[in-house]
C-alpha positions as CSV (number, residue, x, y, z in Angstrom):
1,M,0.0,-0.1,0.1
2,K,2.0,2.9,-1.4
3,D,-1.0,5.6,-1.3
4,P,-0.9,6.6,2.1
5,V,-4.3,8.1,2.0
6,K,-5.5,4.1,1.1
7,K,-3.4,3.2,4.0
8,I,-5.0,5.5,6.8
9,I,-8.2,4.5,5.5
10,I,-7.5,0.9,5.5
11,G,-6.0,1.0,8.8
12,S,-8.9,3.2,10.4
13,T,-11.8,1.2,12.5
14,F,-14.6,2.3,10.0
15,A,-12.7,0.3,6.9
16,S,-15.3,-2.7,7.1
17,A,-17.9,0.2,6.9
18,L,-16.4,1.7,3.9
19,F,-16.5,-1.6,1.8
20,V,-19.6,-3.6,3.3
21,L,-22.3,-0.5,4.0
22,P,-20.5,3.1,3.0
23,S,-21.5,6.2,4.6
24,I,-23.3,8.7,3.0
25,S,-21.0,11.3,4.3
26,D,-17.8,10.1,3.5
27,A,-18.9,9.4,0.2
28,A,-17.8,11.1,-3.4
29,L,-20.9,8.7,-4.9
30,G,-23.9,10.7,-6.1
31,D,-21.7,13.9,-6.9
32,S,-22.4,13.1,-10.4
33,D,-24.0,10.2,-12.4
34,L,-22.1,7.0,-13.0
35,K,-23.2,5.3,-16.2
36,I,-22.3,2.4,-18.9
37,G,-18.2,2.6,-19.4
38,M,-16.6,4.5,-16.3
39,K,-14.6,2.9,-14.2
40,N,-13.4,4.6,-10.6
41,D,-13.9,3.9,-7.0
42,D,-17.6,5.3,-6.9
43,V,-18.5,2.5,-9.1
44,K,-16.9,0.0,-6.3
45,Q,-19.0,1.8,-3.7
46,L,-22.2,1.6,-5.7
47,Q,-21.6,-2.1,-6.4
48,Q,-20.9,-2.4,-3.1
49,F,-24.2,-1.0,-1.5
50,L,-25.6,-3.3,-4.4
51,I,-24.4,-6.3,-3.0
52,N,-25.6,-5.5,0.0
53,K,-29.0,-5.0,-1.2
54,G,-28.5,-8.2,-3.3
55,Y,-29.1,-6.9,-6.6
56,F,-25.0,-7.1,-8.0
57,T,-24.6,-11.0,-8.2
58,Y,-20.7,-10.6,-9.5
59,Q,-18.6,-12.3,-7.0
60,T,-16.2,-9.2,-6.4
61,V,-16.8,-5.4,-6.8
62,T,-14.7,-4.6,-10.3
63,G,-15.5,-0.8,-10.3
64,Y,-16.2,-1.1,-14.0
65,Y,-19.6,0.0,-14.7
66,G,-20.5,-2.7,-17.3
67,S,-23.8,-4.4,-18.0
68,I,-24.2,-6.3,-15.0
69,T,-23.9,-2.8,-12.8
70,E,-26.6,-1.5,-15.1
71,R,-28.9,-4.7,-14.9
72,A,-28.8,-4.6,-10.7
73,V,-29.3,-0.9,-11.5
74,K,-32.1,-1.2,-13.5
75,N,-33.6,-4.2,-11.2
76,F,-33.2,-1.5,-8.1
77,Q,-34.6,1.3,-10.2
78,S,-37.4,-1.1,-10.8
79,A,-38.2,-2.1,-7.2
80,V,-38.3,1.4,-5.9
81,G,-40.3,3.0,-8.6
82,L,-37.8,5.0,-10.4
83,P,-37.2,4.8,-14.3
84,Q,-35.6,2.0,-15.3
85,T,-32.7,4.1,-17.0
86,G,-29.5,1.8,-15.9
87,V,-28.1,5.1,-15.3
88,F,-27.1,5.7,-11.7
89,D,-28.5,9.7,-11.2
90,R,-29.4,11.7,-8.0
91,K,-33.2,10.1,-7.6
92,T,-30.9,6.7,-7.7
93,Y,-28.5,7.5,-5.4
94,E,-31.0,9.1,-2.8
95,R,-33.2,5.6,-3.1
96,L,-30.4,3.8,-2.8
97,T,-28.4,5.6,0.6
98,G,-31.5,7.4,2.2
99,V,-33.7,6.7,4.7
100,P,-35.5,3.1,5.5
101,Q,-38.5,2.5,3.2
102,K,-40.1,1.8,6.5
103,S,-40.3,5.5,7.9
104,T,-41.3,6.7,4.3
105,A,-44.8,5.5,5.4
106,A,-45.5,8.3,7.8
107,Q,-44.7,11.1,4.7
108,P,-47.4,12.1,2.5
109,A,-47.5,10.5,-0.7
110,A,-46.2,12.6,-3.6
111,K,-49.0,14.0,-6.3
112,I,-48.3,12.1,-9.4
113,T,-49.8,13.2,-13.0
114,L,-49.3,11.0,-15.5
115,K,-50.3,12.3,-19.4
116,I,-49.1,11.3,-23.0
117,G,-45.5,11.4,-23.1
118,S,-44.7,9.9,-19.4
119,R,-43.1,6.9,-18.8
120,G,-42.0,4.3,-16.1
121,K,-43.7,2.0,-13.6
122,E,-46.4,4.3,-12.5
123,V,-47.6,4.3,-16.2
124,S,-47.2,0.6,-16.6
125,Q,-49.4,0.0,-13.3
126,L,-52.0,2.6,-14.6
127,Q,-52.1,0.3,-17.7
128,S,-52.5,-2.6,-15.3
129,Q,-55.3,-1.4,-13.2
130,L,-57.2,0.2,-16.3
131,K,-56.8,-3.2,-18.4
132,S,-58.6,-5.3,-15.4
133,L,-61.3,-3.0,-15.7
134,G,-61.5,-2.7,-19.4
135,Y,-60.4,0.2,-20.3
136,F,-56.9,-0.4,-21.8
137,T,-57.2,-2.4,-24.5
138,Y,-53.8,-2.8,-25.9
139,P,-52.4,-6.5,-26.0
140,S,-49.5,-5.7,-23.5
141,I,-48.1,-3.7,-20.7
142,T,-46.0,-0.8,-22.3
143,N,-44.6,1.6,-19.4
144,Y,-45.5,4.6,-22.1
145,Y,-48.6,7.0,-21.7
146,G,-49.6,7.3,-25.5
147,T,-53.1,8.1,-27.5
148,I,-54.2,4.6,-26.4
149,T,-53.6,5.1,-22.6
150,A,-55.1,8.6,-22.5
151,N,-58.0,7.4,-24.6
152,A,-58.6,4.6,-21.8
153,V,-58.1,6.9,-18.8
154,R,-60.9,9.6,-21.1
155,K,-63.1,6.9,-21.0
156,F,-62.6,5.9,-17.5
157,Q,-63.4,9.7,-16.5
158,Q,-66.4,9.8,-18.2
159,D,-67.9,6.8,-16.7
160,Y,-67.2,8.1,-13.2
161,G,-67.7,11.9,-13.9
162,L,-64.8,13.1,-13.9
163,T,-63.0,15.9,-16.3
164,A,-62.3,13.7,-19.1
165,D,-59.2,15.1,-20.4
166,G,-57.3,12.1,-20.5
167,V,-54.3,13.3,-17.8
168,A,-54.4,10.9,-14.8
169,G,-53.9,13.4,-12.3
170,Q,-54.1,12.5,-8.5
171,K,-57.8,12.5,-8.6
172,T,-58.6,9.8,-11.2
173,L,-55.9,8.1,-9.6
174,N,-57.6,8.1,-6.5
175,K,-61.3,7.2,-8.1
176,L,-59.2,4.4,-10.0
177,K,-57.8,2.9,-6.6
178,E,-61.3,3.1,-5.3
179,V,-63.0,1.5,-8.1
180,L,-60.5,-1.2,-8.3
181,N,-60.8,-2.0,-4.0
182,Q,-65.0,-1.9,-4.4
183,N,-64.2,-4.6,-7.3
184,G,-62.3,-6.9,-4.9
185,K,-63.9,-6.4,-1.4
186,T,-66.0,-8.7,0.3
187,T,-69.1,-8.0,2.8
188,P,-68.0,-8.6,6.4
189,N,-69.8,-12.0,7.5
190,N,-69.8,-10.7,11.0
191,N,-67.1,-13.3,11.8
192,K,-69.7,-16.3,11.2
193,A,-68.7,-19.2,8.7
194,E,-69.8,-18.3,5.6
195,P,-68.6,-18.8,2.2
196,T,-66.7,-16.0,0.6
197,Q,-67.7,-15.2,-3.1
198,P,-65.8,-17.0,-5.8
199,A,-63.3,-15.5,-7.8
200,M,-64.9,-14.3,-11.2
201,R,-63.3,-11.7,-13.7
202,L,-64.0,-11.8,-17.4
203,T,-62.3,-9.2,-19.3
204,I,-60.8,-7.7,-22.6
205,G,-58.7,-10.8,-24.2
206,S,-60.6,-13.8,-22.0
207,T,-61.7,-16.9,-24.0
208,G,-63.6,-19.7,-23.5
209,E,-67.3,-21.3,-22.3
210,E,-68.1,-18.9,-19.5
211,V,-67.3,-16.2,-22.2
212,K,-69.6,-17.7,-24.5
213,K,-72.2,-18.0,-21.4
214,I,-72.4,-14.5,-20.8
215,Q,-72.8,-13.4,-24.5
216,A,-75.7,-15.8,-25.2
217,K,-77.1,-14.2,-22.2
218,L,-76.4,-10.7,-23.2
219,K,-77.7,-11.0,-26.6
220,E,-81.1,-12.9,-25.2
221,L,-81.7,-9.6,-23.0
222,G,-80.9,-7.1,-26.2
223,Y,-77.6,-5.7,-25.5
224,F,-74.6,-7.9,-27.2
225,T,-75.4,-7.4,-31.1
226,Y,-72.9,-8.8,-32.6
227,P,-74.0,-11.2,-35.2
228,S,-72.7,-14.9,-33.4
229,I,-71.4,-16.5,-30.4
230,T,-67.6,-16.0,-30.7
231,G,-66.3,-17.2,-26.9
232,Y,-64.0,-14.2,-27.4
233,F,-64.5,-11.1,-25.2
234,G,-63.5,-8.0,-27.6
235,M,-65.0,-4.4,-27.4
236,A,-68.5,-5.3,-28.5
237,T,-68.6,-8.2,-25.6
238,Y,-67.0,-5.1,-23.3
239,E,-69.4,-2.7,-24.6
240,A,-72.4,-4.9,-24.0
241,V,-71.5,-5.9,-20.6
242,K,-71.4,-1.8,-20.0
243,K,-74.6,-1.8,-20.8
244,F,-76.1,-4.1,-18.8
245,Q,-73.8,-2.8,-15.6
246,K,-75.5,0.9,-16.3
247,A,-78.8,-0.8,-16.6
248,K,-78.8,-2.8,-13.3
249,K,-77.0,0.3,-11.2
250,L,-73.6,-1.9,-10.8
251,P,-70.3,0.1,-11.6
252,V,-69.9,0.3,-15.1
253,T,-66.3,-1.3,-15.4
254,G,-66.9,-3.3,-18.9
255,T,-65.4,-6.1,-16.8
256,V,-67.6,-8.8,-15.4
257,D,-67.3,-9.7,-11.8
258,F,-68.8,-11.8,-9.6
259,S,-71.7,-9.1,-8.8
260,T,-72.1,-8.6,-12.6
261,Y,-72.3,-12.5,-13.3
262,T,-74.5,-13.4,-11.3
263,Q,-76.9,-10.4,-12.1
264,L,-76.7,-11.6,-15.2
265,L,-77.2,-15.1,-15.5
266,H,-80.5,-14.1,-13.8
267,S,-81.8,-11.7,-15.2
268,K,-84.6,-12.4,-17.7
269,P,-85.7,-10.7,-21.1
270,S,-88.4,-8.1,-20.5
271,Q,-91.7,-9.9,-20.9
272,K,-92.7,-6.5,-23.1
273,K,-89.7,-5.7,-25.4
274,K,-90.2,-2.1,-26.7
275,E,-91.3,-2.7,-30.8
276,F,-88.7,-0.9,-33.2
277,N,-90.2,1.6,-34.8
278,V,-88.4,3.5,-37.8
279,M,-90.1,6.8,-37.7
280,N,-89.4,7.0,-33.9
281,L,-85.9,6.6,-34.7
282,I,-85.8,9.0,-37.2
283,G,-88.0,11.4,-35.1
284,D,-85.3,11.2,-31.9
285,A,-82.2,11.8,-34.0
286,A,-83.9,15.0,-36.2
287,E,-84.6,16.4,-32.2
288,L,-81.1,16.6,-32.0
289,L,-79.8,18.6,-35.1
290,G,-77.8,21.3,-33.8
291,T,-76.1,19.1,-31.2
292,R,-72.7,20.4,-31.1
293,Y,-69.6,17.5,-31.7
294,Q,-67.5,16.7,-29.0
295,W,-65.0,13.9,-29.2
296,G,-66.2,11.0,-26.9
297,G,-69.6,12.6,-26.1
298,T,-72.3,10.6,-25.7
299,T,-74.7,13.2,-24.3
300,P,-77.2,15.9,-26.1
301,E,-75.8,18.0,-22.6
302,K,-72.1,17.6,-23.9
303,G,-72.3,16.9,-27.5
304,F,-71.8,13.7,-29.3
305,D,-69.2,11.7,-31.1
306,C,-70.0,10.5,-34.2
307,S,-70.6,6.8,-32.7
308,G,-71.9,8.6,-29.5
309,F,-75.0,9.6,-31.4
310,L,-75.8,6.6,-32.9
311,V,-75.8,4.8,-29.6
312,Y,-77.9,7.4,-27.8
313,V,-80.3,7.3,-30.4
314,F,-80.5,3.5,-31.4
315,E,-80.6,3.0,-27.2
316,K,-84.2,4.8,-27.0
317,Q,-85.6,2.2,-29.3
318,S,-83.7,-0.4,-27.0
319,I,-80.7,-1.7,-29.3
320,Y,-77.5,-1.4,-28.2
321,L,-75.1,-0.7,-30.8
322,P,-71.1,-1.3,-29.7
323,R,-69.2,2.3,-29.3
324,T,-67.0,2.7,-32.0
325,V,-68.1,2.5,-36.0
326,A,-65.7,0.1,-36.7
327,L,-67.4,-2.3,-34.1
328,I,-70.7,-1.3,-35.3
329,W,-70.3,-2.0,-38.8
330,N,-68.6,-5.3,-37.9
331,A,-72.1,-5.7,-35.9
332,G,-74.9,-5.2,-38.8
333,K,-76.6,-7.2,-41.3
334,Q,-75.5,-6.0,-44.9
335,V,-78.2,-5.0,-47.1
336,D,-77.5,-4.2,-50.8
337,K,-79.7,-1.2,-50.8
338,P,-80.3,1.7,-47.6
339,S,-84.0,1.8,-46.1
340,V,-84.7,4.3,-43.8
341,G,-83.4,3.6,-40.5
342,D,-80.7,1.4,-41.9
343,L,-76.6,2.9,-41.0
344,V,-74.8,4.0,-44.0
345,F,-70.8,3.8,-43.6
346,F,-67.7,5.8,-44.9
347,E,-63.9,5.4,-44.8
348,T,-63.2,8.9,-43.9
349,Y,-59.6,9.6,-42.3
350,R,-58.5,5.7,-41.8
351,P,-58.9,2.7,-43.4
352,G,-62.3,1.0,-42.6
353,A,-65.4,1.9,-41.5
354,S,-64.8,5.0,-39.7
355,H,-68.1,7.5,-39.8
356,A,-71.4,6.5,-40.2
357,G,-75.2,8.0,-40.1
358,I,-78.7,7.2,-40.2
359,Y,-80.1,6.5,-43.5
360,I,-83.7,9.0,-44.1
361,G,-84.3,8.0,-47.5
362,K,-83.9,10.3,-50.4
363,N,-80.4,10.0,-50.7
364,Q,-79.6,11.7,-46.9
365,F,-79.0,10.6,-44.2
366,I,-78.4,11.9,-40.3
367,H,-75.3,12.2,-38.7
368,C,-72.5,13.9,-36.3
369,G,-70.0,15.7,-38.1
370,S,-66.8,16.7,-36.6
371,S,-67.3,20.1,-38.2
372,T,-70.8,20.5,-38.4
373,G,-72.1,18.7,-34.9
374,V,-75.7,16.7,-35.9
375,T,-76.5,17.7,-39.1
376,I,-78.1,16.3,-42.7
377,S,-75.5,15.0,-45.4
378,N,-76.6,14.0,-48.9
379,L,-75.0,10.3,-49.9
380,T,-74.8,11.7,-53.6
381,S,-72.3,14.7,-52.6
382,K,-69.2,14.1,-54.1
383,Y,-66.9,14.0,-50.7
384,W,-69.6,11.1,-49.4
385,S,-70.3,9.1,-52.8
386,D,-66.1,8.9,-52.8
387,R,-65.9,7.6,-49.4
388,Y,-69.6,5.4,-49.4
389,L,-68.5,2.3,-47.9
390,G,-72.1,0.5,-47.7
391,A,-74.9,0.0,-45.9
392,K,-75.8,-2.2,-42.4
393,R,-79.1,-3.1,-40.7
394,Y,-79.8,-3.7,-36.9
395,Y,-83.6,-4.3,-36.9
């Protein structure tokens, strides 16, 4: 040991603490970021911290920040809810060397706002929660807050009376937690030995005989309008479940939990089903002329989007359409030529059916356009005739 500084340190009473459990005050660790390619004593100290916490699994400290160290840092960041960058930055330093986790319970939780562009564990958790309730329909959890996540948040906010801005602020996150707790809790049994409710959760992506059973029942009750029983829980089933839950005053989640499943199987079709009257349909639609366009809108008070207008008007005739134009197109019966009350479809801003209206005769249809609100247009105009896909029937 030629270095006198090292000799003093090694000979001191806290030498073992320096290399086994480093002292925050003695360390230069945290003064600057550490990342792949670096080699110095700070990296050694970091590796020792990670060994103590069980994240660095290499047999010895090396002082070199390579892929093993980066992976250990990422695993630690994931465990404590930090963005998994693999870079040992100030926030990671504070979490690694700070007060024990148990003492943070008394501290108030930091307010979180997640929006388009956000990344990290909080976004993954949000997506998982929304997926369990049937709102987040993307096949996998991405940890990136994009338009799909924003749309899922917006639908949740609409269903629970929150400002539908697609931003997951503290109010939205608290409501989401409340809904999840309500769905998962059981009624107190006053210490009696009563059986608990069986687990039941069917949501988007579920398949099998139970899905077929709920689709058949929803079809019998008039909520599931897809032409066939598929056994796959997709958006058409999700929308049908939400309609049923709304009618039964259940939490409107689109997910079949035990309460929804039980009520659904015990429900019977109305003995006096409302007979479809095409003129009533057209009359109801005409009363809404001039209603403004609102993305995601489903009521005259807030405004309509294209499919929201159709769902609202048809529901008055006890016909329950899926929530999006693409799903409405899939659910209908093809007709060669539209009659009054049929829906006419158009390919506008993307491939496939993306806009629709109600045919009212004489080449005219009533619809809700993004620039016009609820209005009447002509099928023979160049804009609409160039984009016409066909007509379908739902009664």
